[in-house]
C-alpha positions as a Markdown table, in Angstrom:
| # | Residue | x | y | z |
|---|---|---|---|---|
| 1 | Unk | -89.9 | 189.1 | 59.5 |
| 2 | Unk | -92.5 | 188.3 | 57.2 |
| 3 | Unk | -92.7 | 185.1 | 55.1 |
| 4 | Unk | -92.0 | 187.0 | 51.9 |
| 5 | Unk | -89.5 | 188.6 | 53.2 |
| 6 | Unk | -87.7 | 184.6 | 54.4 |
| 7 | Unk | -88.6 | 183.6 | 50.9 |
| 8 | Unk | -85.9 | 185.5 | 49.2 |
| 9 | Unk | -83.4 | 184.0 | 51.4 |
| 10 | Unk | -79.8 | 182.8 | 49.8 |
| 11 | Unk | -78.0 | 180.3 | 51.9 |
| 12 | Unk | -74.5 | 179.9 | 52.0 |
| 13 | Unk | -72.2 | 177.4 | 53.8 |
| 14 | Unk | -69.1 | 178.4 | 55.5 |
| 15 | Unk | -65.8 | 178.0 | 53.5 |
| 16 | Unk | -64.6 | 176.8 | 56.6 |
| 17 | Unk | -67.2 | 174.0 | 56.8 |
| 18 | Unk | -64.5 | 171.3 | 55.3 |
| 19 | Unk | -67.3 | 168.8 | 54.5 |
| 20 | Unk | -67.7 | 167.4 | 57.7 |
| 21 | Unk | -71.2 | 167.7 | 57.7 |
| 22 | Unk | -71.4 | 169.8 | 61.0 |
| 23 | Unk | -72.2 | 173.0 | 59.7 |
| 24 | Unk | -74.4 | 175.7 | 59.7 |
| 25 | Unk | -75.8 | 178.0 | 56.6 |
| 26 | Unk | -76.4 | 181.5 | 57.0 |
| 27 | Unk | -78.6 | 183.8 | 54.8 |
| 28 | Unk | -77.3 | 187.4 | 54.9 |
| 29 | Unk | -79.3 | 188.8 | 51.9 |
| 30 | Unk | -82.3 | 189.9 | 54.0 |
| 31 | Unk | -82.6 | 193.7 | 54.8 |
| 32 | Unk | -81.9 | 193.8 | 58.5 |
| 33 | Unk | -81.9 | 190.4 | 59.5 |
| 34 | Unk | -79.7 | 186.9 | 59.2 |
| 35 | Unk | -81.2 | 183.6 | 59.1 |
| 36 | Unk | -79.2 | 180.8 | 60.2 |
| 37 | Unk | -80.1 | 176.6 | 59.9 |
| 38 | Unk | -78.2 | 173.4 | 60.0 |
| 39 | Unk | -77.0 | 172.4 | 56.8 |
| 40 | Unk | -77.9 | 168.6 | 57.4 |
| 41 | Unk | -81.7 | 169.8 | 57.9 |
| 42 | Unk | -82.4 | 172.4 | 55.3 |
| 43 | Unk | -86.2 | 171.7 | 55.8 |
| 44 | Unk | -85.9 | 172.0 | 59.6 |
| 45 | Unk | -86.1 | 175.1 | 61.8 |
| 46 | Unk | -84.5 | 178.6 | 61.2 |
| 47 | Unk | -83.2 | 181.1 | 63.6 |
| 48 | Unk | -83.4 | 184.8 | 62.5 |
| 49 | Unk | -81.6 | 187.8 | 64.3 |
| 50 | Unk | -81.7 | 191.2 | 63.7 |
| 51 | Unk | -78.5 | 192.2 | 62.2 |
| 52 | Unk | -77.1 | 194.1 | 65.0 |
| 53 | Unk | -77.4 | 191.2 | 67.0 |
| 54 | Unk | -75.4 | 188.9 | 64.6 |
| 55 | Unk | -72.7 | 191.7 | 64.3 |
| 56 | Unk | -72.2 | 191.9 | 68.1 |
| 57 | Unk | -72.2 | 187.8 | 68.2 |
| 58 | Unk | -69.7 | 187.5 | 65.5 |
| 59 | Unk | -67.6 | 190.1 | 67.0 |
| 60 | Unk | -67.5 | 188.1 | 70.3 |
| 61 | Unk | -66.4 | 185.1 | 68.4 |
| 62 | Unk | -63.4 | 186.6 | 66.9 |
| 63 | Unk | -62.6 | 188.0 | 70.2 |
| 64 | Unk | -61.9 | 184.5 | 71.6 |
């Protein structure tokens, strides 16, 4: 994913976060990718996952 593609990301926080500050934000508007960051450190590092990897991860979480 190039920097131009990452610049278009639109971050959102889970409605389940409850304002405790222990949250992640997810940008799901990137073609074929999902970006994740710590909501307390918006200028910090970001993780980028291929969409298929993210879907597999979320499916496993929902199955717990």
